[in-house]
TORVOMI-65629 format. One line per field, with one value per atom (N, C-alpha, C, CB): atom name; x, y, z; residue number from 1. Coordinates in nm, 3 decimals, decimal comma, always signed. Glycine has a CB too. Layout:
<nodes>
at: CA_...
east: X_...
north: Y_...
up: Z_...
i: NUM_...
</nodes>
This chain:
<nodes>
at: N_CA_C_CB_N_CA_C_CB_N_CA_C_CB_N_CA_C_CB_N_CA_C_CB_N_CA_C_CB_N_CA_C_CB_N_CA_C_CB_N_CA_C_CB_N_CA_C_CB_N_CA_C_CB_N_CA_C_CB_N_CA_C_CB_N_CA_C_CB_N_CA_C_CB_N_CA_C_CB_N_CA_C_CB_N_CA_C_CB_N_CA_C_CB_N_CA_C_CB_N_CA_C_CB_N_CA_C_CB_N_CA_C_CB_N_CA_C_CB_N_CA_C_CB_N_CA_C_CB_N_CA_C_CB_N_CA_C_CB_N_CA_C_CB_N_CA_C_CB_N_CA_C_CB_N_CA_C_CB_N_CA_C_CB_N_CA_C_CB_N_CA_C_CB_N_CA_C_CB_N_CA_C_CB_N_CA_C_CB_N_CA_C_CB_N_CA_C_CB_N_CA_C_CB_N_CA_C_CB_N_CA_C_CB_N_CA_C_CB_N_CA_C_CB_N_CA_C_CB_N_CA_C_CB_N_CA_C_CB_N_CA_C_CB_N_CA_C_CB_N_CA_C_CB_N_CA_C_CB_N_CA_C_CB_N_CA_C_CB_N_CA_C_CB_N_CA_C_CB_N_CA_C_CB_N_CA_C_CB_N_CA_C_CB_N_CA_C_CB_N_CA_C_CB_N_CA_C_CB_N_CA_C_CB_N_CA_C_CB_N_CA_C_CB_N_CA_C_CB_N_CA_C_CB_N_CA_C_CB_N_CA_C_CB_N_CA_C_CB_N_CA_C_CB_N_CA_C_CB_N_CA_C_CB_N_CA_C_CB_N_CA_C_CB_N_CA_C_CB_N_CA_C_CB_N_CA_C_CB_N_CA_C_CB_N_CA_C_CB_N_CA_C_CB_N_CA_C_CB_N_CA_C_CB_N_CA_C_CB_N_CA_C_CB_N_CA_C_CB_N_CA_C_CB_N_CA_C_CB_N_CA_C_CB_N_CA_C_CB_N_CA_C_CB_N_CA_C_CB_N_CA_C_CB_N_CA_C_CB_N_CA_C_CB_N_CA_C_CB_N_CA_C_CB_N_CA_C_CB_N_CA_C_CB_N_CA_C_CB_N_CA_C_CB_N_CA_C_CB_N_CA_C_CB_N_CA_C_CB_N_CA_C_CB_N_CA_C_CB_N_CA_C_CB_N_CA_C_CB_N_CA_C_CB_N_CA_C_CB_N_CA_C_CB_N_CA_C_CB_N_CA_C_CB_N_CA_C_CB_N_CA_C_CB_N_CA_C_CB_N_CA_C_CB_N_CA_C_CB_N_CA_C_CB_N_CA_C_CB_N_CA_C_CB_N_CA_C_CB_N_CA_C_CB_N_CA_C_CB_N_CA_C_CB_N_CA_C_CB_N_CA_C_CB_N_CA_C_CB_N_CA_C_CB_N_CA_C_CB_N_CA_C_CB_N_CA_C_CB_N_CA_C_CB_N_CA_C_CB_N_CA_C_CB_N_CA_C_CB_N_CA_C_CB_N_CA_C_CB_N_CA_C_CB_N_CA_C_CB_N_CA_C_CB_N_CA_C_CB_N_CA_C_CB_N_CA_C_CB_N_CA_C_CB_N_CA_C_CB_N_CA_C_CB_N_CA_C_CB_N_CA_C_CB_N_CA_C_CB_N_CA_C_CB_N_CA_C_CB_N_CA_C_CB_N_CA_C_CB_N_CA_C_CB_N_CA_C_CB_N_CA_C_CB_N_CA_C_CB_N_CA_C_CB_N_CA_C_CB_N_CA_C_CB_N_CA_C_CB_N_CA_C_CB_N_CA_C_CB_N_CA_C_CB_N_CA_C_CB_N_CA_C_CB_N_CA_C_CB_N_CA_C_CB_N_CA_C_CB_N_CA_C_CB_N_CA_C_CB_N_CA_C_CB_N_CA_C_CB_N_CA_C_CB_N_CA_C_CB_N_CA_C_CB_N_CA_C_CB
east: +1,590_+1,734_+1,813_+1,767_+1,920_+2,001_+2,102_+2,071_+2,132_+2,231_+2,368_+2,200_+2,465_+2,604_+2,661_+2,693_+2,735_+2,800_+2,925_+2,835_+2,961_+3,086_+3,209_+3,102_+3,313_+3,437_+3,491_+3,544_+3,481_+3,534_+3,458_+3,525_+3,330_+3,252_+3,293_+3,101_+3,301_+3,340_+3,482_+3,335_+3,570_+3,707_+3,707_+3,794_+3,631_+3,627_+3,567_+3,548_+3,460_+3,400_+3,496_+3,274_+3,562_+3,655_+3,774_+3,705_+3,822_+3,939_+3,907_+3,986_+3,791_+3,762_+3,740_+3,641_+3,672_+3,650_+3,787_+3,556_+3,868_+4,000_+4,086_+4,075_+4,096_+4,181_+4,134_+4,188_+4,005_+3,954_+3,963_+3,818_+3,929_+3,937_+4,079_+3,867_+4,169_+4,311_+4,374_+4,391_+4,356_+4,417_+4,350_+4,411_+4,228_+4,164_+4,238_+4,012_+4,271_+4,345_+4,486_+4,354_+4,551_+4,686_+4,683_+4,750_+4,591_+4,581_+4,545_+4,478_+4,454_+4,416_+4,532_+4,295_+4,612_+4,730_+4,827_+4,803_+4,834_+4,923_+4,877_+4,928_+4,748_+4,693_+4,689_+4,555_+4,658_+4,631_+4,757_+4,522_+4,852_+4,973_+5,100_+4,987_+5,119_+5,247_+5,257_+5,264_+5,157_+5,159_+5,180_+5,030_+5,111_+5,136_+5,281_+5,042_+5,340_+5,482_+5,571_+5,524_+5,540_+5,617_+5,610_+5,566_+5,491_+5,477_+5,558_+5,332_+5,607_+5,693_+5,839_+5,687_+5,869_+6,005_+6,040_+6,025_+6,170_+6,210_+6,192_+6,358_+6,181_+6,149_+6,237_+6,158_+6,369_+6,450_+6,417_+6,600_+6,403_+6,369_+6,227_+6,384_+6,133_+5,995_+5,983_+5,910_+6,051_+6,044_+6,106_+6,119_+6,216_+6,280_+6,190_+6,415_+6,138_+6,052_+5,918_+6,027_+5,858_+5,735_+5,754_+5,683_+5,864_+5,896_+5,911_+6,025_+5,980_+5,996_+5,862_+6,092_+5,779_+5,648_+5,561_+5,577_+5,555_+5,470_+5,526_+5,462_+5,657_+5,717_+5,678_+5,865_+5,687_+5,650_+5,502_+5,690_+5,418_+5,273_+5,218_+5,199_+5,282_+5,238_+5,268_+5,303_+5,367_+5,398_+5,311_+5,544_+5,277_+5,211_+5,058_+5,259_+5,003_+4,856_+4,762_+4,831_+4,795_+4,693_+4,634_+4,754_+4,711_+4,655_+4,562_+4,766_+4,605_+4,513_+4,402_+4,590_+4,418_+4,311_+4,213_+4,371_+4,261_+4,175_+4,145_+4,244_+4,246_+4,230_+4,167_+4,364_+4,224_+4,168_+4,029_+4,256_+4,002_+3,860_+3,765_+3,849_+3,806_+3,716_+3,677_+3,778_+3,775_+3,749_+3,674_+3,878_+3,710_+3,642_+3,495_+3,716_+3,470_+3,330_+3,251_+3,323_+3,314_+3,249_+3,216_+3,340_+3,309_+3,287_+3,171_+3,415_+3,170_+3,060_+2,925_+3,090_+2,926_+2,799_+2,750_+2,820_+2,841_+2,804_+2,755_+2,925_+2,826_+2,793_+2,669_+2,912_+2,643_+2,529_+2,426_+2,577_+2,337_+2,240_+2,154_+2,151_+2,126_+2,040_+2,116_+1,991_+2,247_+2,327_+2,397_+2,435_+2,354_+2,428_+2,438_+2,356_+2,334_+2,342_+2,450_+2,210_+2,449_+2,546_+2,689_+2,519_+2,714_+2,848_+2,891_+2,857_+2,799_+2,831_+2,868_+2,713_+2,790_+2,823_+2,962_+2,712_+2,991_+3,121_+3,229_+3,125_+3,208_+3,307_+3,329_+3,263_+3,221_+3,232_+3,305_+3,093_+3,275_+3,345_+3,492_+3,286_+3,526_+3,667_+3,740_+3,682_+3,678_+3,743_+3,745_+3,676_+3,653_+3,650_+3,778_+3,524_+3,841_+3,963_+4,071_+4,010_+4,072_+4,174_+4,150_+4,169_+4,026_+3,991_+4,029_+3,841_+3,996_+4,033_+4,186_+3,982_+4,255_+4,401_+4,455_+4,462_+4,408_+4,463_+4,424_+4,420_+4,301_+4,256_+4,287_+4,111_+4,293_+4,311_+4,451_+4,200_+4,494_+4,621_+4,742_+4,623_+4,737_+4,857_+4,904_+4,831_+4,817_+4,869_+4,951_+4,752_+4,903_+4,976_+5,110_+4,894_+5,108_+5,233_+5,332_+5,206_+5,283_+5,375_+5,438_+5,299_+5,357_+5,410_+5,513_+5,296_+5,485_+5,582_+5,706_+5,520_+5,687_+5,806_+5,898_+5,765_+5,846_+5,928_+6,001_+5,843_+5,929_+5,993_+6,107_+5,890_+6,082_+6,182_+6,305_+6,123_+6,287_+6,399_+6,479_+6,347_+6,405_+6,472_+6,551_+6,368_+6,492_+6,564_+6,685_+6,468_+6,665_+6,775_+6,889_+6,725_+6,856_+6,957_+7,032_+6,893_+6,960_+7,026_+7,116_+6,923_+7,068_+7,147_+7,274_+7,063_+7,263_+7,378_+7,470_+7,333_+7,429_+7,514_+7,531_+7,644_+7,426_+7,435_+7,441_+7,319_+7,518_+7,533_+7,395_+7,638_+7,364_+7,238_+7,121_+7,205_+7,141_+7,032_+7,020_+7,058_+6,901_+6,878_+6,929_+6,730_+6,972_+7,007_+6,882_+7,091_+6,893_+6,777_+6,714_+6,816_+6,799_+6,746_+6,661_+6,862_+6,703_+6,629_+6,496_+6,709_+6,497_+6,371_+6,272_+6,397_+6,322_+6,239_+6,189_+6,317_+6,274_+6,236_+6,128_+6,353_+6,141_+6,033_+5,903_+6,071_+5,907_+5,784_+5,722_+5,810_+5,805_+5,756_+5,703_+5,864_+5,757_+5,716_+5,574_+5,816_+5,525_+5,390_+5,387_+5,305_+5,499_+5,501_+5,449_+5,641_+5,459_+5,411_+5,370_+5,518_+5,302_+5,264_+5,387_+5,162_+5,392_+5,503_+5,494_+5,506_+5,608_+5,610_+5,516_+5,753_+5,517_+5,432_+5,282_+5,463_+5,246_+5,107_+5,066_+5,087_+5,157_+5,127_+5,110_+5,239_+5,192_+5,175_+5,042_+5,294_+5,008_+4,880_+4,763_+4,868_+4,770_+4,670_+4,660_+4,701_+4,774_+4,780_+4,712_+4,927_+4,744_+4,689_+4,537_+4,751_+4,490_+4,344_+4,275_+4,310_+4,328_+4,268_+4,280_+4,331_+4,383_+4,403_+4,295_+4,541_+4,226_+4,125_+4,007_+4,073_+3,990_+3,885_+3,913_+3,879_+4,036_+4,067_+4,036_+4,214_+4,079_+4,044_+3,894_+4,123_+3,828_+3,685_+3,610_+3,632_+3,642_+3,572_+3,606_+3,609_+3,733_+3,772_+3,695_+3,930_+3,685_+3,610_+3,463_+3,624_+3,403_+3,263_+3,240_+3,217_+3,333_+3,319_+3,335_+3,422_+3,427_+3,443_+3,321_+3,563_+3,261_+3,137_+3,021_+3,102_+3,017_+2,912_+2,931_+2,916_+3,052_+3,078_+3,042_+3,222_+3,072_+3,038_+2,888_+3,097_+2,816_+2,672_+2,615_+2,616_+2,666_+2,619_+2,648_+2,684_+2,762_+2,802_+2,712_+2,956_+2,675_+2,598_+2,449_+2,632_+2,400_+2,254_+2,200_+2,217
north: +13,221_+13,188_+13,304_+13,048_+13,344_+13,450_+13,396_+13,525_+13,480_+13,438_+13,481_+13,498_+13,402_+13,433_+13,536_+13,306_+13,627_+13,729_+13,671_+13,853_+13,727_+13,678_+13,711_+13,742_+13,637_+13,657_+13,797_+13,560_+13,862_+13,997_+14,096_+14,041_+14,074_+14,160_+14,136_+14,136_+14,014_+13,980_+14,032_+13,823_+14,020_+14,068_+14,219_+14,029_+14,291_+14,437_+14,476_+14,500_+14,407_+14,440_+14,417_+14,357_+14,304_+14,273_+14,369_+14,127_+14,399_+14,488_+14,629_+14,498_+14,684_+14,817_+14,821_+14,872_+14,721_+14,719_+14,709_+14,599_+14,620_+14,599_+14,724_+14,476_+14,781_+14,897_+15,018_+14,930_+15,049_+15,163_+15,154_+15,184_+15,040_+15,030_+15,028_+14,907_+14,964_+14,962_+15,098_+14,861_+15,165_+15,297_+15,402_+15,339_+15,382_+15,475_+15,469_+15,440_+15,351_+15,333_+15,392_+15,181_+15,368_+15,422_+15,574_+15,369_+15,632_+15,777_+15,840_+15,815_+15,774_+15,829_+15,821_+15,755_+15,720_+15,709_+15,824_+15,576_+15,879_+15,992_+16,114_+16,028_+16,139_+16,250_+16,223_+16,281_+16,102_+16,075_+16,028_+15,969_+15,973_+15,919_+15,984_+15,766_+16,002_+16,057_+16,207_+16,028_+16,283_+16,428_+16,476_+16,485_+16,417_+16,461_+16,438_+16,387_+16,332_+16,304_+16,407_+16,158_+16,443_+16,542_+16,676_+16,556_+16,708_+16,838_+16,851_+16,863_+16,739_+16,741_+16,775_+16,602_+16,774_+16,794_+16,936_+16,724_+16,973_+17,108_+17,129_+17,134_+17,254_+17,288_+17,221_+17,437_+17,221_+17,156_+17,004_+17,174_+16,936_+16,792_+16,773_+16,724_+16,856_+16,846_+16,864_+16,948_+16,964_+16,987_+16,866_+17,121_+16,819_+16,705_+16,580_+16,675_+16,548_+16,433_+16,446_+16,408_+16,566_+16,590_+16,574_+16,729_+16,631_+16,622_+16,475_+16,699_+16,398_+16,254_+16,181_+16,188_+16,210_+16,148_+16,177_+16,194_+16,305_+16,345_+16,285_+16,500_+16,286_+16,228_+16,081_+16,241_+16,004_+15,863_+15,842_+15,792_+15,915_+15,891_+15,943_+15,958_+16,049_+16,092_+15,989_+16,224_+15,906_+15,802_+15,680_+15,764_+15,649_+15,521_+15,533_+15,470_+15,631_+15,633_+15,670_+15,731_+15,758_+15,798_+15,683_+15,894_+15,590_+15,483_+15,393_+15,402_+15,336_+15,243_+15,315_+15,161_+15,445_+15,511_+15,588_+15,604_+15,630_+15,717_+15,652_+15,854_+15,623_+15,584_+15,444_+15,587_+15,344_+15,208_+15,196_+15,107_+15,236_+15,223_+15,309_+15,260_+15,429_+15,512_+15,450_+15,645_+15,398_+15,335_+15,205_+15,310_+15,125_+14,998_+15,021_+14,918_+15,122_+15,150_+15,198_+15,255_+15,277_+15,322_+15,201_+15,425_+15,108_+14,984_+14,905_+14,898_+14,895_+14,822_+14,894_+14,805_+15,022_+15,098_+15,072_+15,253_+15,062_+15,034_+14,889_+15,059_+14,797_+14,655_+14,608_+14,573_+14,676_+14,638_+14,746_+14,601_+14,757_+14,867_+14,874_+14,852_+14,759_+14,761_+14,821_+14,616_+14,826_+14,884_+15,014_+14,779_+15,065_+15,178_+15,295_+15,226_+15,333_+15,447_+15,432_+15,469_+15,316_+15,293_+15,299_+15,154_+15,228_+15,227_+15,362_+15,122_+15,432_+15,567_+15,661_+15,625_+15,652_+15,738_+15,699_+15,727_+15,572_+15,527_+15,574_+15,374_+15,568_+15,620_+15,768_+15,590_+15,842_+15,989_+16,023_+16,056_+15,950_+15,977_+15,947_+15,894_+15,836_+15,802_+15,906_+15,665_+15,947_+16,044_+16,184_+16,047_+16,217_+16,348_+16,372_+16,360_+16,264_+16,276_+16,341_+16,136_+16,314_+16,377_+16,530_+16,314_+16,567_+16,712_+16,780_+16,731_+16,715_+16,766_+16,783_+16,671_+16,684_+16,685_+16,804_+16,552_+16,823_+16,932_+17,066_+16,919_+17,084_+17,217_+17,257_+17,227_+17,159_+17,191_+17,148_+17,121_+17,030_+16,979_+17,032_+16,832_+17,045_+17,087_+17,226_+17,082_+17,324_+17,453_+17,443_+17,550_+17,358_+17,340_+17,276_+17,252_+17,169_+17,104_+17,197_+16,987_+17,290_+17,386_+17,481_+17,468_+17,527_+17,615_+17,541_+17,666_+17,415_+17,336_+17,310_+17,206_+17,293_+17,274_+17,389_+17,251_+17,511_+17,628_+17,631_+17,754_+17,593_+17,589_+17,489_+17,552_+17,373_+17,266_+17,316_+17,137_+17,381_+17,433_+17,539_+17,494_+17,628_+17,732_+17,667_+17,835_+17,572_+17,507_+17,426_+17,415_+17,355_+17,278_+17,368_+17,195_+17,481_+17,576_+17,633_+17,690_+17,664_+17,714_+17,610_+17,757_+17,486_+17,381_+17,352_+17,255_+17,367_+17,344_+17,466_+17,311_+17,574_+17,692_+17,759_+17,658_+17,753_+17,809_+17,960_+17,765_+18,020_+18,164_+18,228_+18,204_+18,331_+18,404_+18,342_+18,412_+18,224_+18,154_+18,213_+18,000_+18,220_+18,260_+18,156_+18,286_+18,201_+18,108_+18,047_+18,177_+17,930_+17,865_+17,956_+17,731_+18,025_+18,117_+18,227_+18,179_+18,278_+18,380_+18,328_+18,431_+18,206_+18,143_+18,132_+18,000_+18,084_+18,071_+18,205_+18,005_+18,305_+18,440_+18,494_+18,532_+18,475_+18,518_+18,449_+18,490_+18,321_+18,249_+18,306_+18,100_+18,329_+18,375_+18,518_+18,366_+18,597_+18,737_+18,747_+18,813_+18,633_+18,633_+18,666_+18,728_+18,678_+18,714_+18,602_+18,751_+18,480_+18,370_+18,254_+18,325_+18,155_+18,040_+17,960_+17,951_+17,914_+17,833_+17,692_+17,823_+17,625_+17,488_+17,402_+17,430_+17,425_+17,350_+17,373_+17,393_+17,501_+17,533_+17,468_+17,686_+17,465_+17,402_+17,250_+17,433_+17,187_+17,043_+17,015_+16,984_+17,099_+17,082_+17,100_+17,185_+17,202_+17,227_+17,109_+17,354_+17,059_+16,943_+16,822_+16,909_+16,797_+16,677_+16,689_+16,660_+16,807_+16,824_+16,811_+16,960_+16,877_+16,867_+16,729_+16,966_+16,656_+16,523_+16,428_+16,470_+16,453_+16,364_+16,343_+16,418_+16,437_+16,418_+16,287_+16,542_+16,265_+16,151_+16,016_+16,155_+15,990_+15,857_+15,844_+15,833_+15,952_+15,942_+15,909_+16,075_+15,981_+15,955_+15,816_+16,062_+15,774_+15,641_+15,530_+15,621_+15,550_+15,452_+15,450_+15,485_+15,568_+15,574_+15,510_+15,717_+15,538_+15,474_+15,323_+15,530_+15,276_+15,132_+15,069_+15,106_+15,138_+15,090_+15,091_+15,174_+15,190_+15,198_+15,082_+15,337_+15,053_+14,939_+14,806_+14,936_+14,795_+14,672_+14,654_+14,675_+14,765_+14,762_+14,717_+14,901_+14,772_+14,739_+14,593_+14,831_+14,548_+14,403_+14,307_+14,374_+14,345_+14,252_+14,264_+14,274_+14,372_+14,388_+14,327_+14,535
up: +0,657_+0,666_+0,603_+0,594_+0,667_+0,613_+0,514_+0,725_+0,415_+0,318_+0,367_+0,180_+0,334_+0,374_+0,280_+0,373_+0,331_+0,250_+0,184_+0,336_+0,068_+0,004_+0,092_-0,139_+0,072_+0,152_+0,141_+0,110_+0,025_+0,010_+0,100_-0,138_+0,116_+0,207_+0,350_+0,191_+0,388_+0,529_+0,558_+0,555_+0,463_+0,478_+0,498_+0,354_+0,414_+0,427_+0,560_+0,313_+0,602_+0,733_+0,846_+0,756_+0,847_+0,958_+0,958_+0,947_+0,837_+0,826_+0,880_+0,677_+0,841_+0,886_+1,037_+0,813_+1,090_+1,234_+1,309_+1,272_+1,265_+1,330_+1,317_+1,268_+1,197_+1,179_+1,257_+1,035_+1,251_+1,320_+1,470_+1,280_+1,526_+1,671_+1,723_+1,718_+1,645_+1,689_+1,675_+1,608_+1,561_+1,545_+1,633_+1,399_+1,670_+1,766_+1,900_+1,787_+1,942_+2,069_+2,061_+2,104_+1,942_+1,926_+1,924_+1,797_+1,848_+1,838_+1,972_+1,733_+2,048_+2,178_+2,272_+2,236_+2,264_+2,353_+2,334_+2,329_+2,213_+2,189_+2,273_+2,036_+2,277_+2,353_+2,503_+2,305_+2,539_+2,680_+2,758_+2,691_+2,688_+2,761_+2,714_+2,741_+2,585_+2,536_+2,561_+2,386_+2,518_+2,531_+2,677_+2,478_+2,775_+2,913_+2,956_+3,008_+2,914_+2,947_+2,879_+2,903_+2,754_+2,681_+2,755_+2,536_+2,810_+2,874_+3,003_+2,902_+3,053_+3,173_+3,134_+3,247_+3,009_+2,959_+2,942_+2,830_+2,952_+2,916_+2,765_+2,958_+2,725_+2,583_+2,480_+2,564_+2,493_+2,390_+2,374_+2,424_+2,485_+2,478_+2,425_+2,619_+2,471_+2,425_+2,277_+2,494_+2,220_+2,076_+1,998_+2,041_+2,041_+1,974_+1,977_+2,042_+2,093_+2,107_+2,033_+2,252_+2,043_+1,969_+1,820_+1,999_+1,770_+1,629_+1,584_+1,599_+1,665_+1,634_+1,636_+1,734_+1,736_+1,745_+1,625_+1,870_+1,589_+1,477_+1,347_+1,467_+1,330_+1,213_+1,193_+1,220_+1,299_+1,290_+1,267_+1,415_+1,341_+1,330_+1,197_+1,446_+1,135_+1,004_+0,898_+0,967_+0,917_+0,820_+0,841_+0,828_+0,965_+0,998_+0,999_+1,135_+1,061_+1,091_+0,974_+1,202_+0,885_+0,784_+0,706_+0,688_+0,655_+0,574_+0,653_+0,513_+0,767_+0,840_+0,913_+0,940_+0,943_+1,019_+0,932_+1,119_+0,816_+0,730_+0,595_+0,706_+0,520_+0,382_+0,366_+0,314_+0,421_+0,405_+0,459_+0,473_+0,584_+0,632_+0,554_+0,779_+0,515_+0,439_+0,307_+0,415_+0,232_+0,104_+0,122_+0,029_+0,224_+0,246_+0,286_+0,356_+0,367_+0,402_+0,282_+0,512_+0,198_+0,074_-0,016_-0,004_-0,025_-0,100_-0,041_-0,100_+0,090_+0,154_+0,135_+0,304_+0,138_+0,114_-0,027_+0,135_-0,122_-0,262_-0,278_-0,356_-0,214_-0,230_-0,150_-0,190_-0,044_+0,041_+0,053_+0,178_-0,045_-0,048_+0,076_-0,167_+0,139_+0,259_+0,380_+0,292_+0,374_+0,486_+0,440_+0,537_+0,328_+0,264_+0,364_+0,131_+0,433_+0,523_+0,630_+0,589_+0,693_+0,804_+0,750_+0,873_+0,636_+0,580_+0,522_+0,474_+0,459_+0,407_+0,520_+0,329_+0,631_+0,747_+0,804_+0,859_+0,813_+0,862_+0,769_+0,876_+0,639_+0,542_+0,558_+0,399_+0,573_+0,589_+0,717_+0,588_+0,825_+0,951_+0,934_+1,067_+0,874_+0,859_+0,778_+0,793_+0,664_+0,577_+0,635_+0,445_+0,725_+0,790_+0,872_+0,880_+0,911_+0,990_+0,904_+1,042_+0,775_+0,688_+0,681_+0,542_+0,666_+0,666_+0,795_+0,643_+0,907_+1,039_+1,050_+1,150_+1,006_+1,016_+0,936_+0,964_+0,813_+0,730_+0,779_+0,587_+0,830_+0,868_+1,011_+0,848_+1,102_+1,245_+1,294_+1,330_+1,260_+1,314_+1,245_+1,307_+1,109_+1,038_+1,077_+0,891_+1,100_+1,146_+1,279_+1,165_+1,365_+1,491_+1,462_+1,591_+1,375_+1,341_+1,273_+1,253_+1,190_+1,124_+1,229_+1,015_+1,325_+1,433_+1,513_+1,527_+1,546_+1,620_+1,539_+1,664_+1,406_+1,318_+1,323_+1,176_+1,326_+1,336_+1,471_+1,316_+1,577_+1,710_+1,707_+1,821_+1,652_+1,648_+1,572_+1,582_+1,459_+1,382_+1,462_+1,249_+1,533_+1,611_+1,727_+1,666_+1,796_+1,907_+1,855_+1,986_+1,743_+1,685_+1,640_+1,567_+1,578_+1,534_+1,653_+1,452_+1,760_+1,883_+1,943_+1,986_+1,946_+2,005_+1,922_+2,018_+1,791_+1,705_+1,703_+1,563_+1,761_+1,764_+1,632_+1,816_+1,545_+1,413_+1,420_+1,329_+1,330_+1,325_+1,298_+1,216_+1,370_+1,352_+1,426_+1,206_+1,480_+1,552_+1,692_+1,559_+1,741_+1,881_+1,974_+1,909_+2,089_+2,193_+2,253_+2,300_+2,311_+2,372_+2,475_+2,436_+2,554_+2,657_+2,594_+2,740_+2,475_+2,404_+2,356_+2,288_+2,305_+2,256_+2,371_+2,195_+2,485_+2,606_+2,652_+2,717_+2,650_+2,691_+2,603_+2,690_+2,468_+2,377_+2,411_+2,231_+2,440_+2,474_+2,599_+2,492_+2,703_+2,830_+2,823_+2,934_+2,728_+2,711_+2,651_+2,620_+2,605_+2,548_+2,403_+2,620_+2,339_+2,197_+2,109_+2,154_+2,150_+2,070_+2,160_+1,969_+2,106_+2,187_+2,223_+2,113_+2,346_+2,388_+2,324_+2,542_+2,324_+2,273_+2,357_+2,273_+2,487_+2,579_+2,545_+2,727_+2,517_+2,485_+2,354_+2,478_+2,259_+2,129_+2,144_+2,027_+2,227_+2,247_+2,319_+2,328_+2,414_+2,486_+2,388_+2,606_+2,303_+2,202_+2,107_+2,125_+2,063_+1,971_+2,035_+1,935_+2,161_+2,229_+2,240_+2,371_+2,270_+2,283_+2,148_+2,346_+2,045_+1,911_+1,852_+1,818_+1,887_+1,833_+1,881_+1,872_+1,991_+2,042_+1,944_+2,173_+1,851_+1,749_+1,673_+1,650_+1,635_+1,548_+1,613_+1,508_+1,734_+1,791_+1,820_+1,920_+1,860_+1,890_+1,761_+1,954_+1,653_+1,525_+1,474_+1,417_+1,487_+1,438_+1,519_+1,452_+1,647_+1,729_+1,690_+1,879_+1,672_+1,632_+1,496_+1,629_+1,399_+1,267_+1,276_+1,170_+1,359_+1,381_+1,443_+1,469_+1,539_+1,601_+1,501_+1,723_+1,417_+1,315_+1,216_+1,239_+1,178_+1,092_+1,157_+1,052_+1,287_+1,360_+1,366_+1,502_+1,394_+1,400_+1,264_+1,441_+1,158_+1,023_+0,991_+0,918_+1,033_+1,002_+1,080_+1,040_+1,203_+1,288_+1,271_+1,432_+1,214_+1,204_+1,078_+1,209
i: 1_1_1_1_2_2_2_2_3_3_3_3_4_4_4_4_5_5_5_5_6_6_6_6_7_7_7_7_8_8_8_8_9_9_9_9_10_10_10_10_11_11_11_11_12_12_12_12_13_13_13_13_14_14_14_14_15_15_15_15_16_16_16_16_17_17_17_17_18_18_18_18_19_19_19_19_20_20_20_20_21_21_21_21_22_22_22_22_23_23_23_23_24_24_24_24_25_25_25_25_26_26_26_26_27_27_27_27_28_28_28_28_29_29_29_29_30_30_30_30_31_31_31_31_32_32_32_32_33_33_33_33_34_34_34_34_35_35_35_35_36_36_36_36_37_37_37_37_38_38_38_38_39_39_39_39_40_40_40_40_41_41_41_41_42_42_42_42_43_43_43_43_44_44_44_44_45_45_45_45_46_46_46_46_47_47_47_47_48_48_48_48_49_49_49_49_50_50_50_50_51_51_51_51_52_52_52_52_53_53_53_53_54_54_54_54_55_55_55_55_56_56_56_56_57_57_57_57_58_58_58_58_59_59_59_59_60_60_60_60_61_61_61_61_62_62_62_62_63_63_63_63_64_64_64_64_65_65_65_65_66_66_66_66_67_67_67_67_68_68_68_68_69_69_69_69_70_70_70_70_71_71_71_71_72_72_72_72_73_73_73_73_74_74_74_74_75_75_75_75_76_76_76_76_77_77_77_77_78_78_78_78_79_79_79_79_80_80_80_80_81_81_81_81_82_82_82_82_83_83_83_83_84_84_84_84_85_85_85_85_86_86_86_86_87_87_87_87_88_88_88_88_89_89_89_89_90_90_90_90_91_91_91_91_92_92_92_92_93_93_93_93_94_94_94_94_95_95_95_95_96_96_96_96_97_97_97_97_98_98_98_98_99_99_99_99_100_100_100_100_101_101_101_101_102_102_102_102_103_103_103_103_104_104_104_104_105_105_105_105_106_106_106_106_107_107_107_107_108_108_108_108_109_109_109_109_110_110_110_110_111_111_111_111_112_112_112_112_113_113_113_113_114_114_114_114_115_115_115_115_116_116_116_116_117_117_117_117_118_118_118_118_119_119_119_119_120_120_120_120_121_121_121_121_122_122_122_122_123_123_123_123_124_124_124_124_125_125_125_125_126_126_126_126_127_127_127_127_128_128_128_128_129_129_129_129_130_130_130_130_131_131_131_131_132_132_132_132_133_133_133_133_134_134_134_134_135_135_135_135_136_136_136_136_137_137_137_137_138_138_138_138_139_139_139_139_140_140_140_140_141_141_141_141_142_142_142_142_143_143_143_143_144_144_144_144_145_145_145_145_146_146_146_146_147_147_147_147_148_148_148_148_149_149_149_149_150_150_150_150_151_151_151_151_152_152_152_152_153_153_153_153_154_154_154_154_155_155_155_155_156_156_156_156_157_157_157_157_158_158_158_158_159_159_159_159_160_160_160_160_161_161_161_161_162_162_162_162_163_163_163_163_164_164_164_164_165_165_165_165_166_166_166_166_167_167_167_167_168_168_168_168_169_169_169_169_170_170_170_170_171_171_171_171_172_172_172_172_173_173_173_173_174_174_174_174_175_175_175_175_176_176_176_176_177_177_177_177_178_178_178_178
</nodes>
């Protein structure tokens, strides 16, 4: 006969599975549905909408996709020695998303941030700011990555996060059911 786990263990298991699978879908939708629609937009609109999307997701996603599941899986690995490997791997996968974000995604976000500032300054007619046509001409001359290329790169690199979140959620589900 199997022994029943304490409610705190069951709660942590259910929470990590729900958070990781839900945020995996949300994060994947940014790359698979939102980014392609942004790429259809002209540069000024693309930069404005991309900036708004990143601003919202940076506030909402890190805690439920990285922090809570990572810590909860570490707690489960500590509390359940017989399942330690599975939960430790799930914790490492969840927390690896933070490292990926800082090393791979943030440089792209910073480049896009500079584009957003340049386009906003041009749109506001600020003194010394380039005109939007000049910004587009610089992009087309090959001097720098275009806003469209950066969004495409962001969407591709972002796929790491939902894939790893889904795998960590599946690993947690496997550990909970085995």
